[in-house]
C-alpha positions as CSV (number, residue, x, y, z in Angstrom):
1,M,-85.1,-34.1,253.8
2,A,-88.1,-33.4,256.2
3,G,-90.5,-30.7,255.3
4,V,-92.9,-28.4,257.2
5,K,-95.6,-31.1,256.8
6,D,-93.4,-33.4,259.0
7,L,-93.1,-31.0,261.9
8,S,-95.2,-31.3,265.0
9,L,-97.4,-28.4,266.0
10,D,-95.0,-27.5,268.9
11,D,-92.0,-27.6,266.5
12,L,-93.8,-25.4,264.0
13,E,-94.7,-22.9,266.7
14,H,-91.1,-22.8,268.0
15,L,-89.8,-22.3,264.5
16,I,-92.2,-19.4,263.9
17,E,-91.3,-17.8,267.2
18,Q,-87.6,-18.1,266.5
19,K,-88.1,-16.4,263.1
20,V,-90.1,-13.6,264.5
21,L,-87.5,-13.0,267.2
22,E,-84.8,-13.1,264.6
23,M,-86.6,-10.4,262.5
24,L,-87.9,-8.2,265.3
25,G,-85.5,-8.9,268.2
26,D,-86.4,-9.7,271.8
27,P,-88.3,-6.8,273.3
28,D,-87.3,-8.0,276.8
29,S,-83.6,-8.2,276.0
30,G,-81.5,-6.3,278.5
31,L,-84.3,-5.9,281.0
32,E,-83.9,-7.0,284.6
33,L,-86.5,-8.3,287.1
34,R,-87.3,-6.2,290.1
35,E,-86.2,-7.6,293.4
36,E,-89.8,-7.5,294.7
37,F,-90.9,-9.6,291.7
38,K,-88.1,-12.1,292.2
39,R,-89.1,-12.6,295.9
40,E,-92.8,-13.1,294.9
41,L,-91.8,-15.6,292.3
42,E,-89.6,-17.5,294.7
43,E,-92.5,-17.6,297.2
44,R,-94.9,-18.9,294.6
45,L,-92.5,-21.6,293.4
46,A,-92.0,-22.7,297.0
47,K,-95.7,-23.4,297.6
48,P,-97.2,-26.6,296.2
49,S,-99.3,-26.2,293.1
50,K,-103.1,-26.0,293.6
51,R,-103.7,-27.1,290.0
52,V,-105.8,-30.1,289.3
53,P,-105.1,-32.0,286.1
54,Q,-107.9,-32.0,283.5
55,R,-108.2,-35.8,283.6
56,E,-108.8,-35.7,287.3
57,V,-111.5,-33.0,287.0
58,L,-113.2,-35.0,284.2
59,N,-113.1,-38.2,286.4
60,R,-114.6,-36.3,289.4
61,F,-117.5,-35.2,287.3
62,G,-118.1,-38.4,285.5
63,H,-117.0,-37.5,282.0
64,D,-114.7,-39.6,279.9
């Protein structure tokens, strides 16, 4: 049987989050997004990302 020591950091964080939600409940449960927010989100998702990966930034500035 696997123990906590065998979990990845992501798995451990997920487990903790699930336990907190189990104990406290989801504070956003039952809430709905405003139409204005939905439109803005759709517009942002339709535009290409302007993010530059960390590796590319390091390569541009000569760091390994």
